Backbone as ProteinMPNN parsed JSONL, in Angstrom:
{"seq_chain_A": "MLTVNKLLPQGRGLAPVLLERAAQLELDWDVRQKSRFDATDDQGRQLGVFLPRGTVVRGGDVLVAEDGSLLRVVAAPQPVLEVRACAEHGSPFDLLRAAYHLGNRHVQLELKPDHLKLEPDHVLAEMLRQMHLIVTEAVAAFEPEAGAYAAEGQAHTHQHHGHAHDHQPPAPARGKPIGIAVAAAAATPHVHGPGCKH", "coords_chain_A": {"N_chain_A": [[40.499, 153.923, 130.858], [37.31, 153.079, 132.25], [34.797, 154.916, 133.503], [32.682, 154.323, 136.923], [30.042, 155.072, 138.216], [27.542, 154.676, 139.481], [25.109, 152.441, 141.47], [22.932, 149.763, 141.485], [20.88, 148.093, 143.78], [20.837, 144.876, 143.914], [20.269, 144.641, 141.37], [17.838, 145.573, 140.693], [14.879, 146.391, 139.209], [15.843, 145.85, 136.812], [15.761, 143.967, 133.501], [15.687, 140.318, 133.895], [17.177, 139.564, 131.038], [18.759, 141.27, 130.869], [20.654, 141.276, 132.886], [21.931, 138.9, 132.528], [23.407, 139.239, 130.492], [24.802, 141.145, 131.227], [28.389, 142.328, 132.479], [30.79, 140.566, 134.298], [31.864, 141.322, 137.724], [34.074, 140.238, 139.918], [34.782, 140.792, 143.353], [36.33, 140.757, 146.638], [35.373, 140.88, 149.962], [36.656, 142.838, 151.419], [37.501, 144.551, 149.306], [34.887, 145.384, 148.49], [33.373, 146.535, 150.515], [34.705, 149.257, 149.905], [34.146, 152.498, 148.488], [35.457, 153.371, 146.66], [37.491, 152.295, 144.105], [39.899, 150.382, 142.288], [39.331, 148.305, 139.502], [39.195, 145.108, 137.716], [36.822, 143.88, 134.745], [35.372, 141.021, 133.768], [35.691, 141.267, 131.039], [37.84, 142.119, 130.693], [38.078, 144.996, 130.922], [39.22, 147.868, 132.641], [38.575, 149.371, 135.276], [37.073, 152.163, 137.079], [35.88, 152.758, 140.168], [33.545, 154.851, 141.602], [31.99, 155.625, 144.039], [29.056, 156.964, 146.282], [30.175, 157.862, 149.184], [30.343, 155.745, 152.104], [29.187, 153.966, 150.945], [28.21, 150.317, 150.131], [29.416, 147.62, 148.509], [27.368, 144.733, 147.444], [27.429, 140.963, 146.881], [25.481, 140.639, 143.901], [24.526, 142.883, 143.306], [24.453, 145.75, 140.915], [26.569, 147.422, 138.987], [26.598, 150.595, 137.253], [28.293, 151.723, 134.354], [30.013, 155.012, 132.758], [29.316, 154.759, 130.346], [26.902, 153.713, 130.127], [27.16, 150.805, 130.13], [26.603, 147.817, 131.757], [27.114, 146.129, 135.111], [27.693, 142.868, 136.821], [28.191, 142.463, 139.93], [29.926, 139.691, 141.649], [30.253, 138.089, 144.958], [33.784, 137.406, 145.507], [35.115, 134.332, 146.194], [36.889, 133.889, 149.328], [39.177, 133.415, 151.687], [37.785, 132.335, 155.127], [36.84, 131.63, 158.148], [34.668, 129.167, 159.236], [32.115, 128.591, 161.462], [30.521, 126.111, 163.607], [27.932, 124.364, 165.726], [28.627, 122.395, 167.767], [27.583, 119.128, 167.449], [27.72, 116.693, 168.924], [28.271, 117.468, 171.47], [27.084, 120.368, 172.031], [24.678, 122.741, 171.358], [22.283, 124.371, 169.259], [21.707, 126.673, 169.934], [24.39, 127.48, 171.154], [25.405, 128.588, 168.934], [24.293, 131.206, 168.607], [24.973, 132.677, 170.752], [27.418, 132.534, 170.522], [27.563, 134.477, 168.192], [26.564, 136.57, 169.479], [28.655, 137.508, 171.235], [30.522, 137.583, 169.269], [29.295, 140.132, 167.998], [29.842, 141.929, 170.0], [32.415, 142.337, 170.159], [32.371, 144.001, 167.384], [32.908, 142.48, 165.197], [32.894, 141.704, 161.755], [30.12, 139.91, 160.679], [28.787, 137.013, 159.159], [25.539, 135.516, 159.124], [24.319, 132.536, 159.127], [21.967, 129.786, 158.638], [22.834, 127.631, 159.721], [25.413, 127.671, 160.976], [27.977, 130.279, 161.259], [29.917, 132.812, 159.497], [33.169, 134.046, 159.379], [35.658, 136.24, 158.561], [39.416, 135.266, 159.026], [40.849, 134.886, 161.908], [43.088, 134.454, 164.154], [43.16, 134.5, 167.217], [40.158, 135.053, 167.782], [39.002, 132.433, 166.615], [40.115, 130.33, 168.42], [39.069, 131.336, 170.982], [36.393, 130.882, 170.252], [36.512, 128.024, 170.161], [36.897, 127.338, 172.361], [34.377, 127.462, 173.247], [33.487, 125.449, 172.651], [32.797, 125.154, 170.004], [32.671, 124.088, 166.526], [35.162, 125.211, 164.532], [36.137, 125.752, 161.346], [38.604, 126.422, 158.814], [37.938, 127.685, 155.848], [37.207, 128.648, 152.102], [35.243, 130.904, 150.507], [32.184, 133.053, 149.508], [32.183, 135.863, 151.048], [29.768, 137.459, 152.886], [28.996, 139.476, 155.158], [26.489, 140.546, 157.844], [24.29, 143.523, 157.31], [23.829, 145.21, 159.289], [21.947, 147.013, 161.644], [22.297, 149.548, 161.402], [22.669, 150.753, 158.673], [23.956, 152.378, 155.997], [22.002, 155.28, 154.861], [19.889, 154.705, 152.135], [20.68, 152.214, 151.426], [19.044, 150.192, 152.223], [18.389, 147.361, 154.528], [18.199, 143.993, 153.317], [16.154, 140.955, 153.197], [16.406, 137.559, 151.599], [14.188, 135.35, 150.867], [13.081, 132.34, 149.9], [13.439, 132.828, 147.123], [12.467, 135.852, 147.038], [12.466, 138.808, 147.909], [12.439, 141.399, 150.863], [11.807, 144.436, 151.916], [13.046, 145.888, 154.914], [11.802, 148.329, 155.662], [10.188, 150.775, 157.68], [6.747, 150.934, 157.621], [4.761, 153.754, 156.08], [3.338, 155.903, 157.849], [-0.164, 155.889, 158.494], [-2.436, 158.006, 157.041], [-3.226, 160.569, 159.327], [-3.06, 159.252, 161.38], [-0.927, 158.325, 164.447], [2.699, 157.738, 163.901], [3.327, 155.524, 165.748], [1.063, 154.216, 166.119], [0.319, 153.599, 163.562], [2.374, 151.866, 162.747], [2.288, 149.706, 164.634], [-0.415, 148.79, 163.724], [0.476, 147.907, 161.317], [2.63, 145.683, 162.034], [0.657, 144.174, 163.203], [-0.67, 142.717, 161.513], [-0.291, 139.463, 160.135], [2.078, 138.304, 157.712], [1.842, 135.585, 155.812], [3.873, 132.938, 154.414], [3.364, 131.029, 151.386], [1.721, 129.47, 148.891], [0.008, 131.302, 147.985], [1.258, 133.519, 148.353], [2.357, 136.797, 146.64], [4.526, 138.175, 145.765]], "CA_chain_A": [[39.821, 153.442, 132.014], [35.768, 153.427, 132.445], [34.014, 155.492, 135.27], [31.312, 153.837, 137.415], [29.5, 155.723, 139.682], [25.984, 154.203, 140.183], [24.857, 151.387, 141.856], [21.516, 149.6, 141.752], [21.1, 147.271, 144.74], [20.524, 143.589, 143.546], [19.725, 144.924, 140.014], [16.266, 145.887, 141.294], [14.299, 147.085, 138.118], [16.398, 145.566, 135.664], [15.121, 142.888, 132.949], [16.714, 139.223, 133.669], [17.985, 139.311, 130.034], [20.187, 142.248, 130.67], [21.267, 140.911, 133.878], [22.355, 137.427, 131.95], [24.177, 139.963, 129.762], [26.438, 141.916, 131.996], [29.832, 141.603, 132.262], [30.65, 140.273, 135.911], [32.903, 141.836, 138.518], [34.29, 139.697, 141.231], [35.213, 141.385, 144.156], [35.551, 140.021, 147.604], [34.621, 141.856, 150.646], [37.609, 143.816, 151.36], [37.212, 146.069, 148.266], [33.355, 145.748, 148.373], [33.498, 147.982, 151.602], [35.109, 150.547, 149.887], [33.498, 153.294, 147.878], [36.479, 154.12, 145.803], [38.181, 151.385, 144.176], [40.144, 150.279, 140.88], [39.122, 146.891, 139.263], [38.796, 144.727, 136.135], [35.889, 143.013, 134.673], [35.666, 139.745, 132.887], [36.067, 141.328, 129.926], [39.714, 142.66, 130.556], [38.194, 146.481, 130.719], [39.877, 148.511, 133.803], [37.476, 150.197, 135.502], [37.475, 153.154, 138.259], [34.583, 152.807, 140.408], [33.445, 156.362, 142.525], [30.535, 155.845, 144.513], [29.206, 158.034, 147.619], [31.124, 157.922, 150.515], [29.493, 154.93, 153.047], [28.41, 152.473, 150.108], [28.872, 148.907, 150.421], [28.88, 147.043, 147.204], [26.735, 143.211, 147.706], [27.152, 140.336, 145.768], [24.378, 140.194, 143.363], [24.792, 143.958, 143.043], [24.663, 145.755, 139.737], [27.088, 148.645, 138.902], [26.452, 151.176, 136.011], [29.187, 152.683, 133.993], [29.391, 155.795, 132.41], [28.755, 154.535, 128.803], [25.655, 152.503, 130.25], [27.231, 149.145, 130.256], [26.096, 147.24, 133.205], [28.765, 145.358, 135.395], [27.123, 142.07, 137.954], [29.069, 142.235, 141.4], [30.43, 138.483, 142.159], [31.257, 138.213, 146.015], [34.656, 136.623, 145.47], [35.738, 133.476, 147.409], [37.969, 134.313, 149.832], [39.603, 132.926, 153.122], [36.955, 132.508, 155.848], [36.592, 130.757, 159.291], [33.114, 128.647, 159.284], [31.672, 128.243, 163.131], [29.173, 125.679, 163.634], [27.636, 124.115, 167.033], [29.089, 120.454, 168.078], [26.194, 118.091, 167.011], [27.813, 115.975, 170.457], [28.515, 118.264, 173.089], [26.141, 121.549, 171.919], [23.217, 122.928, 170.669], [22.517, 125.337, 168.131], [22.106, 128.032, 171.081], [25.966, 127.903, 171.195], [25.901, 129.938, 168.155], [23.648, 132.423, 169.123], [26.095, 132.721, 172.184], [29.113, 133.312, 169.852], [27.334, 135.434, 167.179], [26.418, 137.726, 170.497], [30.43, 137.698, 171.58], [31.491, 138.396, 168.327], [28.933, 141.21, 167.806], [30.586, 142.541, 171.251], [33.79, 142.824, 169.488], [32.292, 144.27, 166.348], [33.224, 141.658, 164.16], [31.813, 141.694, 160.64], [29.737, 138.419, 160.442], [27.584, 136.492, 158.008], [25.007, 134.474, 159.701], [23.862, 131.286, 157.961], [20.892, 129.396, 159.766], [23.339, 126.306, 160.696], [26.783, 128.413, 160.85], [28.393, 132.032, 161.25], [31.211, 132.941, 158.733], [33.959, 135.682, 159.566], [37.319, 136.799, 158.424], [40.186, 134.465, 159.762], [41.331, 135.642, 163.103], [43.1, 133.171, 165.14], [42.309, 134.886, 168.513], [39.043, 134.447, 167.686], [39.041, 130.988, 166.549], [40.777, 129.892, 169.729], [37.859, 131.995, 171.65], [34.972, 129.977, 169.375], [37.027, 126.594, 170.278], [36.828, 126.957, 174.141], [33.426, 127.845, 173.706], [33.271, 124.05, 172.293], [32.349, 125.38, 168.812], [33.941, 123.704, 165.378], [35.732, 126.256, 163.92], [36.925, 125.25, 160.079], [38.652, 127.448, 157.261], [37.109, 127.527, 154.663], [37.256, 129.672, 150.887], [34.062, 131.032, 150.361], [32.11, 134.208, 149.611], [31.583, 136.36, 152.396], [28.195, 138.652, 152.839], [28.369, 139.945, 156.381], [25.224, 141.548, 157.932], [24.528, 145.055, 157.24], [23.748, 145.746, 160.602], [20.833, 147.863, 161.812], [22.149, 151.284, 161.229], [22.974, 150.659, 157.705], [23.921, 153.544, 155.447], [21.061, 155.798, 154.164], [19.896, 154.233, 151.082], [21.101, 150.9, 151.715], [18.065, 149.184, 153.199], [18.852, 145.951, 154.833], [17.148, 143.084, 152.619], [16.638, 139.389, 153.489], [16.115, 136.798, 150.535], [13.744, 133.973, 151.283], [12.033, 131.678, 148.864], [13.18, 133.344, 145.923], [11.919, 136.48, 147.042], [13.172, 139.85, 148.624], [11.637, 141.759, 151.772], [12.688, 145.445, 152.274], [12.526, 145.995, 156.461], [11.54, 149.884, 156.167], [9.079, 151.326, 158.527], [5.537, 151.898, 156.71], [4.742, 155.199, 155.748], [2.146, 156.011, 158.944], [-1.395, 155.92, 158.042], [-3.301, 159.716, 157.074], [-3.914, 161.137, 160.642], [-2.394, 158.603, 162.735], [0.672, 158.874, 164.643], [3.836, 156.764, 163.674], [3.746, 154.536, 166.552], [0.275, 153.35, 165.529], [0.41, 152.859, 162.028], [3.567, 150.514, 162.733], [1.674, 148.596, 165.184], [-1.449, 147.974, 162.975], [1.28, 146.91, 160.116], [2.512, 144.447, 163.019], [-0.414, 142.988, 163.671], [-0.968, 142.046, 160.18], [0.941, 138.566, 159.684], [2.534, 137.891, 156.756], [2.169, 134.037, 155.725], [4.738, 132.757, 152.759], [2.481, 130.041, 150.864], [1.006, 129.419, 147.539], [-0.924, 132.887, 147.44], [2.088, 134.727, 148.426], [2.732, 137.013, 145.445], [5.618, 139.236, 145.643]], "C_chain_A": [[38.503, 154.174, 132.222], [35.429, 153.429, 133.927], [32.993, 154.537, 135.369], [31.121, 154.305, 138.758], [27.964, 155.937, 140.517], [25.82, 152.895, 140.558], [23.629, 151.051, 141.774], [21.617, 148.197, 142.2], [20.086, 146.159, 144.096], [19.872, 143.488, 142.008], [18.308, 145.346, 139.636], [15.672, 146.956, 139.704], [14.938, 146.533, 136.689], [15.601, 143.853, 134.918], [16.019, 141.525, 133.312], [17.78, 139.142, 132.636], [18.89, 140.13, 130.529], [21.193, 141.913, 132.039], [22.103, 139.726, 133.522], [23.318, 138.473, 131.267], [25.276, 140.523, 130.143], [27.58, 141.469, 132.17], [29.744, 141.643, 134.095], [31.741, 140.816, 136.58], [33.088, 141.304, 139.571], [35.09, 140.204, 141.792], [35.226, 140.957, 145.611], [35.786, 141.287, 148.639], [35.665, 142.849, 151.237], [37.661, 145.3, 150.38], [35.612, 146.126, 148.228], [32.929, 146.653, 149.467], [33.741, 149.198, 151.197], [34.251, 151.336, 148.816], [34.355, 153.491, 146.712], [37.444, 153.139, 145.625], [38.838, 151.221, 142.455], [39.78, 148.664, 140.871], [38.976, 146.484, 137.739], [37.846, 143.828, 136.131], [36.574, 141.585, 134.065], [35.864, 139.83, 131.702], [37.568, 142.12, 129.634], [39.336, 144.293, 130.912], [38.88, 146.705, 132.393], [38.753, 149.634, 133.947], [37.881, 151.14, 137.059], [36.135, 153.292, 139.022], [34.466, 154.139, 141.792], [31.906, 156.229, 142.909], [30.426, 156.484, 146.294], [29.516, 157.088, 148.694], [29.831, 156.723, 151.384], [29.062, 153.836, 152.038], [28.992, 151.372, 150.045], [28.337, 148.374, 149.114], [28.403, 145.445, 147.761], [27.131, 142.343, 146.664], [25.734, 140.502, 145.327], [23.665, 141.981, 142.925], [24.531, 144.529, 141.773], [25.339, 147.398, 139.281], [26.921, 148.961, 137.268], [27.67, 152.055, 135.463], [28.569, 153.776, 133.568], [28.916, 155.845, 131.136], [27.537, 153.784, 129.25], [25.66, 151.297, 130.186], [26.954, 148.727, 131.646], [27.18, 146.024, 133.744], [27.822, 144.323, 136.77], [28.057, 142.071, 138.552], [28.607, 140.539, 141.72], [30.799, 138.583, 143.512], [32.363, 137.028, 145.537], [34.715, 135.426, 146.299], [37.086, 133.546, 147.849], [38.129, 133.371, 151.541], [38.397, 133.148, 154.21], [36.89, 131.564, 156.994], [34.822, 130.565, 159.194], [32.871, 128.14, 160.861], [30.362, 127.638, 163.057], [29.265, 124.58, 165.277], [28.139, 122.395, 166.903], [28.027, 119.957, 168.511], [26.385, 117.058, 168.883], [27.642, 116.432, 171.778], [27.975, 119.97, 173.119], [25.159, 121.416, 171.736], [23.145, 124.203, 169.803], [22.332, 126.695, 168.79], [23.376, 128.564, 171.212], [26.018, 128.891, 170.21], [25.509, 131.122, 168.031], [24.441, 133.031, 170.262], [27.485, 133.405, 171.513], [28.531, 134.712, 168.983], [27.337, 136.736, 168.325], [27.651, 138.333, 170.693], [31.008, 138.854, 170.478], [31.188, 139.971, 167.648], [29.581, 142.398, 169.267], [31.929, 143.149, 171.102], [33.867, 143.526, 168.029], [32.752, 143.476, 165.16], [32.373, 141.511, 163.109], [31.61, 140.148, 160.544], [28.465, 138.157, 159.449], [27.266, 135.228, 158.603], [24.166, 133.742, 158.693], [22.533, 130.522, 159.243], [21.594, 127.954, 160.39], [25.096, 126.615, 161.05], [27.044, 129.725, 160.78], [29.948, 131.88, 160.096], [31.782, 134.363, 158.928], [35.295, 135.496, 158.991], [37.875, 135.847, 159.269], [40.933, 135.621, 160.642], [41.676, 134.494, 163.998], [43.054, 133.124, 166.378], [41.106, 134.056, 168.768], [38.494, 133.344, 167.773], [39.462, 130.349, 167.653], [39.302, 130.225, 170.942], [36.569, 131.177, 171.558], [35.323, 128.509, 170.251], [36.775, 126.373, 171.739], [35.141, 127.068, 174.261], [32.773, 126.505, 173.032], [32.21, 124.48, 170.786], [33.058, 124.772, 167.841], [34.151, 124.785, 164.578], [36.702, 125.361, 162.692], [37.237, 126.337, 159.37], [38.495, 126.656, 156.067], [37.536, 128.585, 153.211], [35.584, 129.718, 150.261], [33.536, 132.334, 150.192], [31.668, 134.474, 150.917], [30.801, 137.506, 152.005], [28.024, 138.806, 154.032], [27.406, 140.494, 156.489], [25.8, 142.762, 157.522], [24.79, 145.717, 158.234], [22.348, 146.97, 160.448], [20.51, 148.94, 161.485], [22.926, 151.54, 159.715], [23.118, 152.209, 156.747], [22.571, 153.766, 154.581], [21.184, 155.555, 152.846], [20.5, 152.981, 150.549], [20.316, 150.253, 152.57], [18.361, 147.82, 152.968], [17.413, 144.853, 154.14], [17.402, 141.657, 153.289], [16.285, 138.846, 151.974], [15.724, 135.556, 151.124], [12.948, 133.617, 150.408], [12.038, 132.341, 147.651], [12.783, 134.864, 145.54], [12.008, 137.92, 147.917], [12.349, 140.886, 149.587], [12.516, 142.976, 152.009], [12.249, 145.62, 153.724], [13.045, 147.46, 156.192], [10.361, 150.005, 156.904], [8.171, 151.549, 157.338], [5.498, 153.214, 156.898], [3.417, 155.114, 156.843], [0.591, 156.505, 157.824], [-1.984, 157.44, 158.31], [-3.793, 159.532, 158.405], [-3.826, 160.269, 161.653], [-1.023, 158.642, 163.205], [1.577, 157.543, 164.361], [3.535, 155.552, 164.564], [2.461, 153.17, 166.104], [0.074, 152.627, 164.379], [1.24, 151.785, 162.259], [3.1, 149.388, 163.481], [0.74, 148.034, 164.767], [-0.506, 147.22, 161.871], [1.824, 145.647, 160.78], [1.798, 143.869, 163.2], [-1.095, 142.316, 162.707], [-0.194, 140.983, 160.051], [0.711, 138.529, 158.08], [2.499, 136.259, 156.59], [3.042, 133.845, 154.304], [3.424, 131.403, 152.613], [2.43, 130.035, 149.185], [0.521, 130.479, 147.146], [0.031, 134.119, 147.64], [2.512, 135.11, 147.177], [3.368, 138.211, 145.653], [6.055, 139.145, 144.407]], "O_chain_A": [[38.388, 155.393, 132.346], [35.56, 152.702, 134.911], [32.448, 153.978, 134.417], [31.65, 154.12, 139.853], [27.474, 156.646, 141.397], [26.47, 152.089, 139.892], [22.883, 152.008, 141.981], [22.132, 147.282, 141.558], [18.905, 146.366, 143.817], [19.186, 142.567, 141.565], [17.808, 145.422, 138.514], [16.133, 148.046, 139.367], [14.458, 146.849, 135.601], [15.097, 142.933, 135.563], [17.2, 141.647, 132.987], [18.939, 138.816, 132.892], [20.01, 139.632, 130.646], [22.357, 142.31, 132.106], [23.06, 139.527, 134.271], [24.388, 138.361, 131.865], [26.402, 140.482, 129.646], [27.847, 140.274, 132.038], [29.065, 142.317, 134.869], [32.767, 140.783, 135.901], [32.354, 141.707, 140.473], [36.195, 140.331, 141.266], [34.089, 140.73, 146.024], [36.238, 142.385, 148.313], [35.115, 143.904, 151.552], [37.792, 146.5, 150.621], [35.173, 147.205, 147.83], [32.095, 147.524, 149.222], [33.27, 150.186, 151.761], [33.53, 150.566, 148.182], [33.764, 153.828, 145.686], [38.235, 152.89, 146.535], [38.326, 151.847, 141.527], [39.874, 147.913, 141.842], [38.724, 147.236, 136.798], [37.715, 143.022, 137.052], [37.742, 141.214, 133.946], [36.186, 138.834, 131.054], [38.112, 142.527, 128.608], [40.328, 144.959, 131.207], [38.984, 145.769, 133.186], [38.251, 150.426, 133.149], [38.742, 150.838, 137.885], [35.264, 153.967, 138.473], [35.255, 154.217, 142.734], [30.92, 156.609, 142.277], [31.279, 156.482, 147.183], [29.183, 155.929, 148.943], [28.62, 156.896, 151.249], [28.569, 152.802, 152.489], [30.214, 151.302, 149.912], [27.203, 148.556, 148.672], [29.185, 144.952, 148.573], [27.214, 142.819, 145.532], [24.829, 140.519, 146.161], [22.58, 142.186, 142.38], [24.235, 143.553, 141.084], [24.622, 148.398, 139.269], [27.016, 148.17, 136.331], [28.008, 153.049, 136.106], [27.36, 153.991, 133.651], [28.203, 156.768, 130.739], [27.174, 153.039, 128.34], [24.652, 150.591, 130.168], [27.161, 149.49, 132.589], [27.846, 145.254, 133.052], [27.297, 144.986, 137.664], [29.065, 141.694, 137.954], [27.466, 140.137, 141.949], [31.838, 139.238, 143.594], [31.971, 135.902, 145.232], [34.201, 135.655, 147.394], [38.117, 133.374, 147.2], [37.242, 132.874, 152.235], [37.968, 134.301, 154.176], [36.891, 130.408, 156.573], [33.969, 131.448, 159.111], [33.583, 127.24, 161.305], [29.338, 128.189, 162.652], [30.302, 124.169, 165.799], [27.939, 121.54, 166.04], [27.507, 120.155, 169.609], [25.499, 116.851, 169.712], [27.101, 115.985, 172.789], [28.343, 120.737, 174.008], [24.528, 120.363, 171.819], [24.098, 124.982, 169.779], [22.75, 127.724, 168.261], [23.607, 129.765, 171.354], [26.567, 129.967, 170.442], [26.138, 132.025, 167.48], [24.225, 134.23, 170.442], [28.233, 134.329, 171.83], [29.034, 135.824, 169.142], [27.998, 137.752, 168.108], [27.83, 139.516, 170.404], [31.504, 139.98, 170.503], [31.974, 140.745, 167.103], [29.613, 143.625, 169.164], [32.427, 144.113, 171.683], [34.942, 143.69, 167.452], [32.939, 144.09, 164.11], [31.195, 141.223, 163.319], [32.498, 139.31, 160.391], [27.521, 138.876, 159.121], [27.98, 134.231, 158.719], [23.526, 134.185, 157.739], [22.394, 130.817, 160.43], [21.084, 127.295, 161.296], [25.859, 125.696, 161.348], [26.224, 130.396, 160.153], [30.762, 130.957, 160.058], [31.226, 135.447, 158.753], [35.88, 134.416, 159.082], [37.194, 135.441, 160.21], [41.396, 136.718, 160.33], [40.857, 133.726, 164.502], [42.93, 132.033, 166.935], [40.901, 133.044, 169.437], [37.68, 133.038, 168.644], [38.712, 129.376, 167.742], [38.717, 129.342, 171.569], [35.849, 130.862, 172.505], [34.444, 127.972, 170.926], [36.471, 125.273, 172.201], [34.629, 126.767, 175.339], [31.551, 126.499, 172.879], [31.049, 124.093, 170.654], [34.264, 124.782, 168.087], [33.214, 125.254, 163.931], [37.633, 124.592, 162.927], [36.399, 127.223, 159.199], [38.778, 125.561, 155.58], [38.381, 129.422, 153.527], [34.949, 128.808, 149.728], [34.307, 133.149, 150.7], [31.044, 133.758, 151.699], [31.03, 138.309, 151.1], [26.938, 138.383, 154.427], [27.02, 141.104, 155.492], [26.968, 143.122, 157.378], [25.647, 146.594, 158.332], [21.944, 147.56, 159.446], [19.413, 149.459, 161.278], [23.727, 152.47, 159.621], [22.27, 153.08, 156.937], [22.071, 152.92, 153.839], [22.174, 155.931, 152.219], [20.765, 152.797, 149.36], [20.766, 149.757, 153.602], [18.536, 147.202, 151.918], [16.202, 144.901, 154.358], [18.461, 141.263, 153.777], [15.891, 139.682, 151.16], [16.481, 134.794, 151.726], [12.074, 134.392, 150.02], [10.988, 132.529, 147.035], [12.711, 135.275, 144.382], [11.247, 137.814, 148.879], [11.375, 141.315, 148.97], [13.713, 142.836, 152.259], [11.033, 145.515, 153.886], [14.202, 147.846, 156.364], [9.471, 149.192, 156.656], [8.517, 152.129, 156.309], [6.128, 153.792, 157.784], [2.544, 154.272, 156.635], [0.476, 157.196, 156.812], [-2.025, 157.986, 159.412], [-4.574, 158.636, 158.725], [-4.415, 160.435, 162.721], [-0.077, 158.947, 162.48], [1.137, 156.419, 164.603], [3.508, 154.478, 163.963], [2.602, 151.967, 165.885], [-0.236, 151.448, 164.207], [0.799, 150.679, 161.949], [3.384, 148.238, 163.146], [0.594, 146.857, 165.097], [-0.726, 146.043, 161.583], [1.573, 144.569, 160.239], [2.1, 142.703, 163.453], [-1.964, 141.472, 162.929], [0.945, 141.363, 159.781], [-0.317, 138.655, 157.414], [3.242, 135.659, 157.366], [2.859, 134.53, 153.297], [2.753, 130.971, 153.55], [3.201, 130.672, 148.467], [0.54, 130.726, 145.941], [-0.174, 135.283, 147.297], [3.003, 134.254, 146.44], [2.724, 139.258, 145.714], [6.952, 139.89, 144.013]]}, "name": "protein", "num_of_chains": 1, "seq": "MLTVNKLLPQGRGLAPVLLERAAQLELDWDVRQKSRFDATDDQGRQLGVFLPRGTVVRGGDVLVAEDGSLLRVVAAPQPVLEVRACAEHGSPFDLLRAAYHLGNRHVQLELKPDHLKLEPDHVLAEMLRQMHLIVTEAVAAFEPEAGAYAAEGQAHTHQHHGHAHDHQPPAPARGKPIGIAVAAAAATPHVHGPGCKH"}
């Protein structure tokens, strides 16, 4: 069994050619939220994954085995509920309301611009239907939100227009209190467009 104990979030720092050559490891959400598990990669190798406690593995992350080989993680399709606003009787605001109520119940939730995804639960499905939302069963990759208090070392990232943004507070400017440095950084708008050099 090959031991794996290192994770590179989204394969940062690796050349694209290395990512293309990496073995694939398809895992569902239930497994990816564990820090210790056994798995088999697409080359048939048996793996023992031992990551720091609290580590969550995301689709697109790269695991590094003890022999230096790379494993690109793919979020496996799994049963999910997809929740959409009713075009005839509702509005997109209904999805926001649903996300609020599901969040109050600490439900793992994937947010999309036009729908929500959650693991199957007939009680929640009925609650959402009573809120006049359209709930359908599907089989799809599930990548719930990390939350505002993600484990240390697992910064929350968003993918936009083919590039990522890390949401971490900027280091304070020399001689300025943290609050002033953050306010100054927030006052400078960031515009996406042809001149955006990420």
